[in-house]
C-alpha positions as CSV (number, residue, x, y, z in Angstrom):
1,M,90.4,78.6,109.3
2,N,91.8,79.8,105.8
3,D,92.3,84.2,105.5
4,E,88.7,84.0,103.4
5,Q,87.3,82.4,106.6
6,S,88.6,84.4,108.7
7,T,87.9,87.8,107.4
8,L,84.5,86.6,106.9
9,E,83.2,86.3,110.5
10,S,85.6,88.9,112.1
11,V,84.2,93.0,113.2
12,G,85.0,95.9,110.9
13,V,87.1,98.3,113.1
14,I,87.6,101.5,112.5
15,L,89.4,104.0,114.3
16,V,87.8,107.7,114.0
17,T,89.8,110.8,115.0
18,H,90.6,114.1,115.5
19,A,92.8,114.5,112.8
20,D,95.4,111.5,111.5
21,Y,96.1,110.2,115.1
22,G,93.8,107.2,114.4
23,S,95.8,106.8,110.2
24,A,99.5,106.9,112.9
25,L,97.7,104.0,115.1
26,L,96.9,101.6,112.1
27,C,99.9,102.8,110.8
28,A,101.3,101.4,113.9
29,A,99.8,97.8,114.6
30,E,100.7,97.5,110.8
31,S,104.6,97.2,111.6
32,I,103.5,95.0,114.7
33,M,101.4,93.3,112.9
34,G,101.9,92.7,108.8
35,P,98.5,94.3,106.9
36,L,95.6,94.4,108.8
37,Q,92.2,93.7,107.1
38,D,88.9,95.5,107.3
39,C,90.0,98.4,109.1
40,C,90.3,102.0,108.6
41,A,91.0,105.1,109.8
42,I,88.4,108.2,108.7
43,S,90.5,112.0,110.6
44,I,87.5,114.1,111.9
45,D,88.5,116.8,108.3
46,T,88.1,120.1,108.7
47,N,88.0,121.0,105.5
48,Q,85.1,118.7,105.3
49,T,81.4,119.6,105.8
50,P,79.7,116.9,108.7
51,E,77.6,116.0,106.8
52,E,80.3,114.7,104.1
53,T,82.1,113.1,107.1
54,A,79.3,111.5,108.8
55,N,78.3,109.8,104.4
56,R,82.2,108.8,104.8
57,L,81.9,106.6,107.9
58,K,78.5,105.5,107.5
59,D,79.7,104.3,103.6
60,A,83.4,102.3,105.9
61,V,80.3,100.9,108.0
62,T,78.6,99.7,106.1
63,R,81.5,98.6,103.0
64,L,83.6,96.4,106.8
65,D,80.4,95.4,107.9
66,R,80.9,90.8,106.9
67,G,77.8,90.3,109.4
68,K,79.2,90.8,113.0
69,G,79.7,94.1,113.0
70,V,81.4,97.0,113.3
71,I,83.6,98.1,116.3
72,L,84.2,102.3,116.1
73,L,86.7,103.0,117.9
74,T,88.1,107.0,118.7
75,D,90.4,109.1,120.5
76,M,87.9,111.1,123.3
77,F,84.4,111.1,124.8
78,G,82.5,113.2,124.4
79,G,84.1,114.7,120.9
80,T,83.2,115.2,117.3
81,P,84.8,111.6,116.9
82,T,82.4,110.1,119.4
83,N,79.3,111.7,118.7
84,M,79.3,111.0,115.2
85,S,80.2,107.4,115.9
86,L,77.8,107.0,118.5
87,S,74.6,108.4,116.0
88,L,74.9,105.5,114.3
89,I,74.4,102.7,116.3
90,G,70.7,102.6,115.8
91,T,70.8,102.5,112.1
92,H,73.7,100.0,112.5
93,K,75.1,97.5,113.8
94,V,78.2,99.1,115.4
95,D,79.8,99.4,118.9
96,V,81.0,102.8,120.4
97,V,85.0,102.8,122.2
98,T,86.2,105.4,123.5
99,G,90.1,106.6,124.4
100,V,91.4,104.4,121.9
101,N,95.7,103.5,122.3
102,L,97.5,101.2,120.3
103,P,97.3,97.7,122.9
104,M,93.4,98.5,123.1
105,L,93.5,98.1,118.9
106,L,96.1,95.2,119.0
107,K,93.5,93.6,121.3
108,I,91.1,93.9,119.0
109,Y,92.6,92.7,115.7
110,A,93.6,89.4,118.0
111,S,90.1,88.5,119.0
112,R,88.1,90.4,116.6
113,C,85.6,86.8,115.7
114,R,84.6,87.1,119.1
115,D,81.1,88.9,119.4
116,L,80.7,92.3,118.8
117,F,80.0,93.4,122.3
118,E,82.5,90.9,123.6
119,L,84.7,92.3,121.5
120,S,84.4,96.6,123.2
121,S,83.9,94.8,126.5
122,I,87.9,93.8,125.3
123,A,88.5,97.2,124.3
124,R,88.0,98.2,126.5
125,D,90.3,96.2,128.8
126,A,93.0,96.5,126.9
127,G,93.2,100.2,127.1
128,I,92.5,100.1,130.4
129,A,95.3,97.7,131.0
130,G,98.1,99.2,128.7
131,I,98.4,102.4,130.5
132,V,100.0,103.1,132.7
133,A,102.1,105.5,134.9
134,A,105.4,103.7,135.2
135,G,107.4,105.4,137.1
136,E,105.3,105.3,139.4
137,M,105.8,102.0,138.4
138,L,109.6,101.2,139.4
139,R,109.8,103.9,142.5
140,S,107.1,101.6,144.5
141,K,109.3,98.4,143.1
142,V,112.3,100.3,144.8
143,A,113.1,99.8,148.6
144,P,112.8,102.8,150.9
145,G,115.5,105.0,151.0
146,K,117.1,103.3,148.3
147,A,116.0,106.4,146.0
């Protein structure tokens, strides 16, 4: 499959977050994987009206949907980015996954040829797996009495 076919058969990715969190995640992902196609970040900007932000989001979904839909990654459940994203579920081919983190984004980008709803499950699992209480894990590996 060539790059053009791959792009046409991939799920689009939009990070919808408070401030510049989504842009920073995209920048970090691109530093690891190189340029990401059909990916963008939309910040909830207090200098714009909710209608302007909703229009930016709708335009991005329309632009990035190549037929397989768009996955919307938001920072936290219950926040404005998630609520705005959820409002598109009835009118666009989208799914929403909250709690976006870098491991989630990297896994999604590597798996975008999957079905939209399968990709949402993959995203959730990668996001959860990427959260580790590293100190706790290391302490549990140290034998009792040696800590």
